[in-house]
C-alpha angles and dihedrals in degrees: 000000000000124000128202110233115218107220106146142045094274087076088077088077095048107050128112134274087023085068088097116090110280119243121170116351108269118246117256127216143089095285097038093092089060088069089074114084097209092049091052091053092046092049091051091047091050092049094051092043094051093044087055091047094052090044094052089052090058093046092048092050092051094046098046093046090048090053102039102026086208131104089221088065090063092046091052092050092050089052092050089051093046098052098069090040090060098038097048102036094098091047086053089057091052089052091052092055095043094048131014124293087230091055093050092048091049093049091048091053092050091049091051091048092049093049092048091047088056089053089049090052092051091049091053095045120032099350130257118289130194092256089058090054092050090050091050091047091057094049091045091050091052092050092050092048088062098035098055101058089042091051091049093048104047103072096072088050092059105039139051114252095257091060100043095094091050089047091052090049091056088043091057092043089055088053093053093044090052090048089051096047106032105060100045094043095049091041089056090046091053091050095046105033106015138243096301094057091047091049091049092051091049091050087054091053092056092045090051089050091053092046092052091052093051099081094050117112101195124172124311114269115256096220089207115202126236136056121306089252092054090048091051088054089052090053091049090049092051092050093048093050090067106062094197093051092046092051091051092049094050096045093046086076092056091046095049093045090058095039094049093049092047097042104038100031107020101045100048093043091047091053097045105032105029108026097032092226096133126204092327089056091055089055092048093053093046090046091054091051091048093048090052091049091055091050092048094050091046093050094047091051092049095053109098096214138358115209119206092017093183093056094042091048092051091049091055087067089065090051090047097046107036095060090053090054090048092047089056088064097049119116097211138031093244093056089052095049099074090047091054091049088056092046092050092049095052094043091052093047091051091049092055093046097048095041090053092045094054093043095051097044094050121088109248094235092063100028095109092054094046092048088049089056089051091047091050091050091049097046107019096085097039096103090049090048090055091051095045091045090054092050091047089050091057091051104034102022127233093299091053093051092050092048093046091051091050090049090054090054091050090049089054090057093049093051092047090053089052090063112088090202090060094045091051095055109114 
């Protein structure tokens, strides 16, 4: 199967969903995507789904630590959850292209709700055991492997090209809002009302997510022929035909490796072990990064047009990495906070730019598979990044891990700028 690679400005006239006959020019701006009914429903579904996902992470952590009383128990459960996510991500992309992204997201939410309802039943009857948590982790990992490529593919199906970047900005803002709301609310619910109430509330989040996705029409499914393996090869072929897209997919792994080590290993250990800020300090540093991410997504969505998107996207890696290196040198938590706000803003802006770039340069019939490749690159090495970050922390200390992670992000920007195909992207 041959795919047309979109490498010049003429692609602007060929991209979905602008395949429909053009009427009046669509409005452009951060809030313009909200004028589309299906996008509003999808955004609501994503918010509820992600709130449920962040909430279930908190509940799992509390339950497994209560049972095992060992940090390694939590690490093992995260690994069990990560394995199906990695192994099935590309199959998830095939499913998105064979069916609708909306259908895959809806099914994933229902699977999550069903698995959590089973945990709720066990908690009300005989009590939750470690084996129950492992079983849930596997099912949850499977659901996420399908949900993520669908979630990253659906925006171009629902919006005209001119509004895709604004739609992605709101998409990322919903992610950060869910990350801000979900964990503290469910943590409080566990403390006040117990595990069962928290599980019930999380089931409700996933059901609300599924309900919001129900009214969406989306594009017709392609029903591509061939085995799943053959369809995965087609997706790989399509991604490799566009040199800019392929470079972004490959370097996303380097970026995420550094970001995961810096964010999930470097920041908490810096707050607790170096700056003496304790658990509250960890929350402050994560809050600063999250606040910056909201600002970055907002600013990127408000900009009417971004010339030389490849160059601008690559430069955001410098803005996302340099402040992390500088934060590693700070003597107090409050001198690190503004640097992390800046880092979060640039990282978020880069995420919106590159996500939009890959979405709009990929043929609609293989978009799910290409986005699955990007998702795999972004998340496939995360467990290894945690392990390497921990080992680096033992050798270099928290400051060294944070600085090394920031350096990896900067390196990603340098390599991206070395690709002519990336520099030439308008």
